C-alpha positions as CSV (number, residue, x, y, z in Angstrom):
1,M,-13.6,-27.1,22.3
2,A,-17.5,-27.6,23.6
3,Q,-16.3,-30.2,26.0
4,Q,-13.2,-28.1,27.0
5,G,-15.6,-25.4,27.6
6,Q,-18.1,-27.2,29.3
7,Q,-15.1,-28.5,31.6
8,G,-14.0,-25.0,32.3
9,Q,-17.3,-23.9,33.6
10,G,-17.7,-27.0,35.4
11,C,-14.5,-26.6,37.5
12,L,-15.7,-22.8,38.3
13,V,-18.9,-23.6,39.4
14,A,-17.0,-26.2,41.5
15,V,-14.8,-23.7,42.9
16,V,-17.3,-20.6,43.4
17,R,-20.3,-22.8,44.8
18,P,-18.5,-23.5,48.1
19,V,-17.2,-19.8,48.5
20,V,-21.2,-18.9,48.0
21,V,-22.4,-21.7,50.4
22,A,-19.5,-20.7,53.6
23,V,-20.1,-16.9,52.9
24,V,-23.4,-15.8,50.9
25,V,-25.8,-18.2,52.7
26,P,-24.6,-17.6,56.4
27,L,-24.7,-13.5,55.7
28,R,-28.3,-14.1,54.4
29,L,-29.2,-16.2,57.4
30,L,-27.8,-13.5,59.5
31,W,-29.5,-10.7,57.6
32,E,-32.9,-12.5,57.9
33,L,-32.2,-13.3,61.7
34,V,-31.4,-9.5,62.3
35,L,-34.8,-8.4,60.6
36,L,-36.8,-11.1,62.5
37,V,-35.1,-9.6,66.0
38,A,-35.8,-5.8,64.6
39,R,-39.7,-6.7,64.1
40,G,-40.2,-8.5,67.5
41,I,-38.4,-5.7,69.0
42,G,-40.5,-3.3,67.6
43,W,-43.7,-5.4,68.4
44,V,-42.9,-5.8,71.7
45,V,-42.1,-1.7,72.1
46,D,-45.2,-1.4,70.6
47,K,-47.1,-3.4,72.6
48,V,-45.6,-3.2,75.9
49,L,-44.5,0.4,75.6
50,L,-46.4,2.6,73.4
51,W,-49.8,0.7,73.2
52,P,-50.2,1.3,77.4
53,L,-49.1,5.0,77.0
54,R,-51.4,5.1,74.2
55,L,-54.4,4.1,76.8
56,L,-52.9,5.8,79.3
57,W,-53.3,9.4,77.1
58,R,-56.5,8.1,75.5
59,Y,-58.6,7.3,78.5
60,V,-56.6,9.0,81.5
61,L,-54.4,12.0,80.8
62,R,-56.4,13.5,78.2
63,P,-59.9,13.3,79.8
64,L,-58.0,14.6,83.0
65,L,-56.7,17.4,81.1
66,K,-59.7,18.5,79.5
67,W,-62.1,18.2,83.0
68,L,-59.5,19.6,85.5
69,V,-57.8,22.1,83.0
70,V,-59.3,23.2,80.0
71,M,-63.2,23.0,81.3
72,P,-62.3,25.1,84.5
73,L,-60.2,27.5,82.8
74,R,-63.1,28.3,80.0
75,W,-65.6,28.1,82.9
76,L,-63.4,30.7,84.7
77,W,-63.3,33.0,81.1
78,R,-66.6,33.0,80.7
79,Y,-68.4,33.4,83.9
80,V,-65.7,35.6,85.7
81,L,-63.0,36.8,83.7
82,E,-65.2,38.2,80.9
83,P,-68.0,39.6,82.7
84,V,-65.4,41.2,85.0
85,L,-63.6,42.9,82.1
86,G,-66.8,43.5,80.5
87,F,-68.0,45.5,83.6
88,L,-64.4,47.2,83.9
89,W,-64.6,48.1,80.3
90,N,-67.7,49.7,80.4
91,Y,-68.0,51.5,83.7
92,V,-64.5,52.1,84.3
93,L,-62.0,51.9,81.4
94,E,-64.2,53.5,78.6
95,P,-65.7,56.7,80.8
96,A,-62.0,57.4,82.1
97,W,-60.8,56.9,78.4
98,N,-63.7,59.3,77.1
99,G,-62.7,61.7,80.1
100,M,-59.5,61.7,79.0
101,A,-60.2,62.5,75.6
102,A,-62.8,65.4,76.4
103,V,-59.8,66.7,78.7
104,A,-57.2,66.6,75.8
105,R,-59.8,68.5,73.1
106,G,-60.6,70.9,76.0
107,F,-56.9,71.8,76.7
108,G,-56.7,71.6,72.8
109,K,-59.1,74.2,72.4
110,V,-57.4,76.5,75.5
111,V,-54.2,76.3,74.0
112,A,-55.5,77.2,70.3
113,W,-57.6,80.2,72.1
114,L,-54.5,81.4,73.8
115,G,-52.2,81.1,70.7
116,Y,-54.9,83.0,68.7
117,H,-55.2,86.0,71.2
118,L,-51.6,85.8,72.7
119,V,-49.6,85.1,69.4
120,A,-51.9,85.6,66.2
121,V,-54.1,88.7,67.3
122,P,-50.6,91.0,68.3
123,L,-48.7,89.8,65.7
124,R,-51.5,90.9,62.9
125,A,-52.1,94.1,64.9
126,L,-48.2,94.6,65.1
127,W,-48.1,94.2,61.3
128,H,-51.2,96.3,60.7
129,W,-50.8,99.3,63.2
130,V,-46.8,99.4,63.2
131,L,-44.9,97.6,60.4
132,V,-47.0,98.8,57.5
133,P,-47.2,102.2,58.5
134,L,-43.2,102.3,59.4
135,G,-42.8,100.7,56.0
136,K,-45.1,103.4,54.2
137,A,-43.6,106.3,56.1
138,F,-39.9,104.7,55.2
139,Y,-41.0,104.4,51.5
140,H,-42.6,107.9,51.1
141,G,-40.4,110.1,53.5
142,L,-37.0,108.7,53.7
143,W,-36.5,106.1,50.3
144,R,-38.1,107.9,47.4
145,P,-36.6,111.4,48.2
146,V,-33.5,110.3,49.9
147,L,-32.3,107.0,49.5
148,F,-33.1,106.1,46.0
149,P,-31.5,109.3,44.5
150,V,-28.6,108.4,46.6
151,L,-28.1,104.7,45.6
152,R,-28.9,105.6,41.8
153,A,-26.2,108.1,41.8
154,L,-23.9,105.9,43.4
155,W,-25.0,102.9,41.0
156,L,-24.4,105.4,37.9
157,A,-21.0,106.7,39.4
158,F,-20.0,102.7,39.6
159,R,-20.9,102.4,36.2
160,W,-18.9,105.1,35.3
161,A,-15.7,104.2,37.0
162,W,-16.2,100.7,35.8
163,R,-15.9,102.0,32.6
164,I,-12.8,104.0,33.1
165,G,-11.4,101.6,34.7
166,G,-11.9,99.0,32.1
167,R,-10.4,101.6,29.5
168,I,-7.1,102.4,31.6
169,W,-6.9,98.6,32.0
170,R,-6.9,98.1,28.5
171,F,-4.8,100.8,27.5
172,T,-1.8,100.5,30.5
173,V,-2.2,96.6,30.6
174,L,-3.7,94.5,27.9
175,A,-2.2,96.6,25.1
176,P,1.7,96.6,26.0
177,C,1.1,92.9,26.6
178,R,-0.3,92.2,23.6
179,W,2.7,94.3,21.9
180,V,5.4,92.2,23.9
181,R,3.5,89.0,22.8
182,R,3.4,89.9,19.0
183,S,6.6,92.0,18.9
184,V,8.9,90.1,21.4
185,W,7.9,86.7,22.5
186,W,6.7,85.5,19.1
187,P,9.7,86.1,17.4
188,V,11.9,84.9,20.5
189,K,9.9,81.8,20.6
190,A,10.2,81.4,17.1
191,E,14.2,82.0,16.9
192,I,14.6,79.4,19.8
193,R,12.6,76.7,18.0
194,R,14.7,77.7,14.6
195,V,18.0,77.3,16.5
196,A,16.8,73.8,18.5
197,R,16.0,72.4,14.9
198,E,19.6,73.6,13.5
199,V,21.4,71.7,16.8
200,R,19.2,68.8,16.3
201,R,19.8,68.8,12.2
202,T,23.6,69.1,13.0
203,L,24.1,66.8,15.9
204,F,21.8,63.8,14.3
205,G,21.4,64.4,10.8
């Protein structure tokens, strides 16, 4: 039995080994070749293209950008624009702003003065010298001796009419309605229910 197993394994190895040699080994060699070519291409790209570009940026473009763009702009800002803007702000814009603020404050004061003397003072005088005396005169001369007694009499007459009307309503409407409900409607309703029960009992048992 052991010999038969070893013979079977030997046959399997004999079948698989040519397949491995014919397929796996060439694929592995091809993969290694691809990796080698990729590394070579990367090295060539780095040394032939990227390295010169890095040198060009480090030793040519960056110094040129610094000395031809950054430094002139910095010098222009420091020695031209900043002094000019400072001069404009200190001697033109800030005085103009302060002047506009002063004009606005003066205009506000003028508007407030005009509003006080043209609106508040006349309204206060109108209230003190016209409306209050008219109100007092109306209260003492017309309200107390005339309007108040008339309105009080009208109110009392309304209350009396309301009470009389309520009594008339109760005796002429509510009392008959209650009598009809108790004496007519409830008996008729009870009789209708009794007849309906008798008919239902006769028909359905």
